[in-house]
C-alpha positions in Angstrom: 24.7 -2.6 -9.0 21.6 -1.8 -7.0 21.6 1.2 -4.7 20.6 -0.9 -1.7 23.6 -3.2 -2.1 26.1 -0.4 -2.8 28.6 -0.2 0.0 29.3 3.5 -0.5 25.6 4.4 -0.3 25.2 2.2 2.8 28.2 4.0 4.5 26.8 7.4 3.6 23.4 6.5 5.0 24.9 5.2 8.3 23.8 7.1 11.5 27.5 8.1 12.3 27.8 9.9 9.0 24.4 11.4 9.3 25.1 12.8 12.7 28.4 14.4 11.5 26.7 15.8 8.4 23.8 17.3 10.5 26.4 19.1 12.7 28.4 20.6 9.9 26.0 20.8 6.9 22.4 20.2 8.1 21.0 20.1 4.5 23.4 17.3 3.6 22.4 15.4 6.7 18.7 15.6 5.7 19.6 14.3 2.2 21.5 11.4 3.8 18.4 10.7 6.0 16.3 10.5 2.9 18.9 8.2 1.3 18.7 6.0 4.5 14.9 5.9 4.2 15.3 4.6 0.6 17.9 2.0 1.3 16.9 0.5 4.6 14.0 -1.8 5.4 10.8 -0.4 7.0 11.6 -1.3 10.6 15.1 0.1 10.6 13.9 3.1 8.7 11.4 4.0 11.4 14.1 3.9 14.1 16.0 6.8 12.5 13.9 9.6 14.0 14.0 7.9 17.4 17.9 7.9 17.2 17.9 11.6 16.3 15.6 12.5 19.2 17.4 10.3 21.6 20.9 11.7 20.7 19.5 15.2 20.9 18.2 14.6 24.4 21.5 13.0 25.5 23.4 16.2 24.4 20.9 18.3 26.3 21.2 16.3 29.6 24.2 18.4 31.0 22.2 21.6 30.5 19.2 20.0 32.1 21.3 19.0 35.1 22.6 22.5 35.4 19.0 23.9 35.4 18.0 21.3 38.1 21.1 22.1 40.2 20.3 25.9 40.0 16.8 25.1 41.2 17.7 22.8 44.1 20.9 24.7 44.9 23.1 21.7 44.2 26.8 22.3 43.6 27.4 21.2 40.1 31.2 21.2 40.6 30.9 17.9 42.6 30.3 16.2 39.2 33.7 15.9 37.5 34.0 17.9 34.2 30.2 18.6 34.1 30.5 22.2 35.3 33.3 22.9 32.9 31.3 21.4 30.0 28.1 23.4 30.5 30.1 26.6 30.9 31.9 26.3 27.6 30.9 28.4 24.7 31.2 25.4 22.4 28.6 23.5 24.4 26.2 26.5 24.9 26.2 27.7 21.3 27.1 24.8 19.1 26.1 21.6 20.9 22.8 23.0 22.3 21.8 24.3 18.8 22.8 20.9 17.4 20.7 19.1 20.0 17.7 21.3 19.2 18.1 20.6 15.5 18.3 16.9 16.1 15.1 16.9 18.1 13.3 19.1 15.6 14.3 16.9 12.7 13.5 13.7 14.6 10.0 14.9 15.6 9.2 16.2 12.0 10.4 12.8 10.6 8.2 10.9 13.1 5.2 13.0 12.1 5.9 12.6 8.3 6.5 8.9 8.7 3.2 8.4 10.7 1.2 10.4 8.1 2.8 8.6 5.1 2.3 5.2 6.8 -1.4 6.0 7.5 -1.9 7.3 3.9 -0.2 4.2 2.4 -2.2 1.9 4.6 -5.5 3.5 3.5 -4.4 3.4 -0.1 -3.4 -0.3 0.1 -6.7 -1.1 1.7 -8.6 0.9 -1.0 -6.6 -0.8 -3.8 -7.1 -4.2 -2.3 -10.9 -3.7 -2.0 -10.9 -2.3 -5.5 -9.1 -5.3 -6.9 -11.4 -7.7 -5.0 -14.4 -5.9 -6.5 -12.9 -6.1 -10.0 -12.3 -9.9 -9.5 -15.8 -10.4 -8.3 -17.2 -8.5 -11.2 -15.0 -10.4 -13.7 -16.1 -13.7 -12.2 -19.8 -12.7 -12.4 -19.3 -11.5 -16.0 -17.4 -14.7 -16.9 -20.0 -16.9 -15.2 -22.8 -15.0 -17.0 -21.0 -15.3 -20.4 -20.4 -19.0 -19.8 -24.1 -19.5 -19.0 -25.1 -17.6 -22.1 -22.7 -19.6 -24.3 -24.0 -22.9 -22.8 -27.6 -21.8 -23.4 -26.7 -20.9 -27.0 -24.9 -24.2 -27.5 -27.8 -26.2 -26.1 -30.2 -24.2 -28.2 -28.0 -24.8 -31.3 -28.1 -28.6 -30.6 -31.9 -28.5 -30.5 -32.3 -26.3 -33.6 -33.4 -28.4 -36.6 -35.6 -28.3 -39.7 -39.2 -29.1 -39.0 -41.6 -29.8 -41.9 -45.0 -28.3 -41.3 -47.6 -31.1 -41.3 -50.2 -28.6 -42.5 -48.6 -26.7 -45.4 -45.5 -28.8 -46.0 -43.1 -25.9 -45.6 -39.7 -26.3 -44.0 -39.1 -24.3 -40.8 -36.0 -23.8 -38.6 -37.1 -24.3 -35.1 -35.0 -24.1 -31.9 -37.8 -24.6 -29.5 -40.1 -27.5 -28.6 -43.2 -25.7 -29.8 -43.1 -23.1 -32.5 -45.1 -21.4 -35.2 -44.9 -22.1 -38.9 -43.6 -19.1 -40.8 -46.1 -19.7 -43.6 -49.4 -20.9 -42.3 -48.9 -19.6 -38.8 -50.0 -22.8 -37.2 -48.3 -24.5 -34.2 -45.7 -27.1 -35.0 -43.6 -29.3 -32.8 -39.9 -29.9 -32.8 -39.6 -33.7 -32.2 -35.8 -33.5 -32.0 -35.9 -31.1 -29.0 -34.2 -32.4 -25.9 -34.8 -31.2 -22.3 -31.7 -30.0 -20.5 -30.3 -31.5 -17.2 -32.5 -29.2 -15.1 -35.7 -30.6 -16.9 -36.4 -27.1 -18.1 -37.0 -26.4 -21.8 -34.5 -24.0 -23.3 -36.3 -21.1 -24.9 
């Protein structure tokens, strides 16, 4: 069974499990985030750091309200349970540290994701251009080879034995006009045919 279709791996890579793991065992949470990156599609994968940052900011909101209330002299006890929450040791030590860790991890993941995406885009563009160049070169080589083969075939068709009218020797001639190998006089290949472009093959 593929990892992406495995129900257990999909449950372990869910945001709910990741948030719990990051609270109790941060290293395990980071490993589950990497698993989530491997399993999910690119769009859902990119939302993960935003969820981390957003949840971290939500946890920090009560502390932010307390800081604002201290600045503007607002009585925080008017908001039910908010004053009790921000004054607890659990919130000030555990939750605030958890909030900071979520924001840190989220920002780092965003930066890494952006850098990796940029590198992969450049690599894909480079590979695509390289493949296009290879295809062009192969096409040019193939076209050149086909032309050479065609020229050789045409030349082979026009190659024939020509009897020298001066010394009577037999010569193999692939051109319209050649030289006798024995008496060195000019001889003509009467079987020579001009190609479609009306150019003599040489």
